[in-house]
N, C-alpha and C positions, 0 to 999 in steps of 0.2 A: 503493498499500499505506501508506505513512506518512500518508498524508492521508485515506484510510477510517478509519484506527483515531481520526484528531483529528475527524473530522465523525460518529463514532459516540454523541457524547452523553457520552462516559463522563467520569468526574470524573480530573481531573488525576494522585490517586496511581494510577488504574485507567489510565489512559495510561503512564505512566511504566510500571508494572509489566509493561503488554502489551508495550509497545517495547525494555523491558529484555530479556522470554522472548523474544521476534522476534530480537533479536539473535545472544542465546546460539543459537538453533537454526539460523540463517544463517551464524555464524561457522563451526558443527559442519557445518553440511550442506555448504558451499564447501570447507571444508576437506578432509574424508573423500571430494569428490569429486575435487579434484585433488590427492592422498594417492597415493588408489588409481592416478589416472592414471603420477605419476611412480614409486612400486613395483613396474608392472607393467611398465616399460617399462625398469627397471632388471635387472627379473629375467628380460627378452629381452634382454639383453648392453647396454646402454648406462648405463652412469654419469652422463651431465649432469644428471638430476636429484638427484641426490646432489651434487655437484661446485654445483650451485645452488641447493641449500637446500631442496628443494622435497620431501622426503620426509620430512618433518613433519606433523604437526596443529597446529602454530600457524597461526594464520588467517592473522597479518600476514606467514607467507613467501606468501600465497597473493590476498592482497584485491587485484582494482583497482579503484582508484578510481572511473574511468567507469564501470564493469559496478557498481560498489555504488552508484552514483547512480542511475543508470539501474532497479535495483530499485527505491528506494526511493520513486520518481517514477514508472514506468513498472507497476510491477508485475513487471518480467523481467529479471534481470542476470545476472553471469557474473564467477566468478575470474578470475585471471591465469593462459593457457595453461602449461603444463607442457610444455619443450622438449625434442625428444629427436633422436638424429643418427641417421638413418635405418639408414646406411650399420654402424649399429653391432651393428644387430638380427638378432643370431645364435642365436637357441634356435630358433625355425624358419627357414622362408622368410619373406622379408621383409612380405610382404602378410599374411599369417596372424597376425604378432607385430603389425602396425602394426593390426589386428582388433580384436586383445586391447586393446591400450591403449587403443581409442578408447571401449571397450565395458566399463570399466576402473569411471570415476566412472558412468557411470547402473546400473552393479551395484550399487555401494557405495551409489548411493540408493535404489534398491529395497529393499537389505536393509535398511536404514534403516526405510524406510518400515512395511516389514515387522513387524518388531520394536519400533516404535512403536504399532503397531496394538497388535498383543498385548498390550503392558505397558500401552497407554491401555483396553483392555477388564479386562484383571486388576485396574490400581488404580480404577474405578470402581466395580467389585464392590466391592472393601475397603473403598471409603469407603462405600456404600451400606449396608454390614454392620456400618461403624461410625461413622456420623456423629459431624464435629464437637461438640463440647460447650461451644466457646467461640469468640470471635471471630477469635484466632489460628490455632487451628485447622484453623477456616472458609478464613482466607487460605492456610494450608499445603497445604491440598487443592487450593482454586485453582489455585494456581500450579504446583502438580505436573499439573495434569490439562492449564492450558494448557499445559503445556513439550511436551508429549507428546501432543498433538493437534496442534501447530507441527511439531511432530518428524513425525509421520506425514504430514501434509498438503504441507508444501514436500520433505518426500521424494519423493511420488508427482509434484509439481510439477514438481522440477528431470530427475527422472529425465525423464519426458515431453518437458519444454521440450527437452534436451540430444537426441532423439531425431530431433527438429525436421530434414531434411535441406538444413539451409542454412548455409553457413559463419558463423560460425566453431564452428557446435555439432557432436557427435558425431557424431550422426545422420550430417552432410555427408560427416565423415574417415571412417566405416565405408562407404557408400558408395560412395565415391571410390577405394576399394581394390579393386571390382569394376570400374572401368572400364579398356578393354584401353588397351596398350600405343598404339597409332594414334590413338585419340583423346582421349587423354590431355592432350596441349597444348590444343589444341581446350576441354578441359573445365576445363582450370586457368584459361583465360582470360576464359571463363563466369563460372566463380566468382568471380572480381574485382567483377563486377559485381552478385554478391548480396548482397555486402555490404550494397549499398542497400536491395535488396529488405528486408533481414534489419531494418533499422532503419525504414524505410519503415512494416512491421508492427509495428513496436514501436510507433512514436510516434501511427499512428492508431488504433491499440485504446487507446491512453493520452488521447489529445487529439481522435482525430475520430469515435468512438464507431464505427469499425467494427473490431469481435474476428474478425478472421482467426486472428490467432494464436493466442487463447487457447480459438478453436474447435478448429483442428488439436491445442493442448496436449490438452484434452479427449479428443479423438479417440484422439490415441494413450495417452492413460492411463487408459480404460476398461476394453480388456482384462486390460491389466496388474491396475487396482486389485478389480476386480469378483471374482474368487475370494478375496482376502485381507478384502475387507468381507463374502463366506458366510462365512468361517472368523470373522470377528470375531462376526456374530451368533451361529453355534453357538455358540463358548466362550464369551459372555456366557448362554446360555443353559441353558449345562452348569454353570456358577460358582455364580448368582445363587440 
């Protein structure tokens, strides 16, 4: 990700601006994702996330150093997972609570992507009808559009990425709640080796030009994104 921005041929000020926008968007995307995990876990009956200071949008409470480095180098990364005690989940039965917790983060990302798409269309129309008359005005419009473009793109990306059913992602946590009890021990033992598969896919995509992970992400993303893109096209046509 960082390498692509640097290799884009942009000037140093443009790179600084783009990286700044990217950091702002990623900080919000990570934070809102983990905040929702923590908030739903508390609503399900467990106060562990609150005691650990995770019910906040402060990025410092959620950043995982290695996950951030992988995001910059490989294009995919993660935040520090929210911890909770399954024995404290009393709102519904345990598996229902865990399913809601696992889906909370990707739901936050999807809502962010939808709102980002709508706001991006509205701002594009506003700027088309009210073009900038100075360099500062043009810079302001560029910054705003860049921010909401990244907000939309990474909202969809993080949602789809986290739905991949490989540990430690949310898709795996969701699917694991449906595994019958008699198979759970075997499933958990197998999942320990899945971490190696996950990291291998990350590295193959970044350094081996074998983009299996990227294809999985796009496959998952498409059915969620298609109706939102159609909504954006319709909204643009109405407003322009």
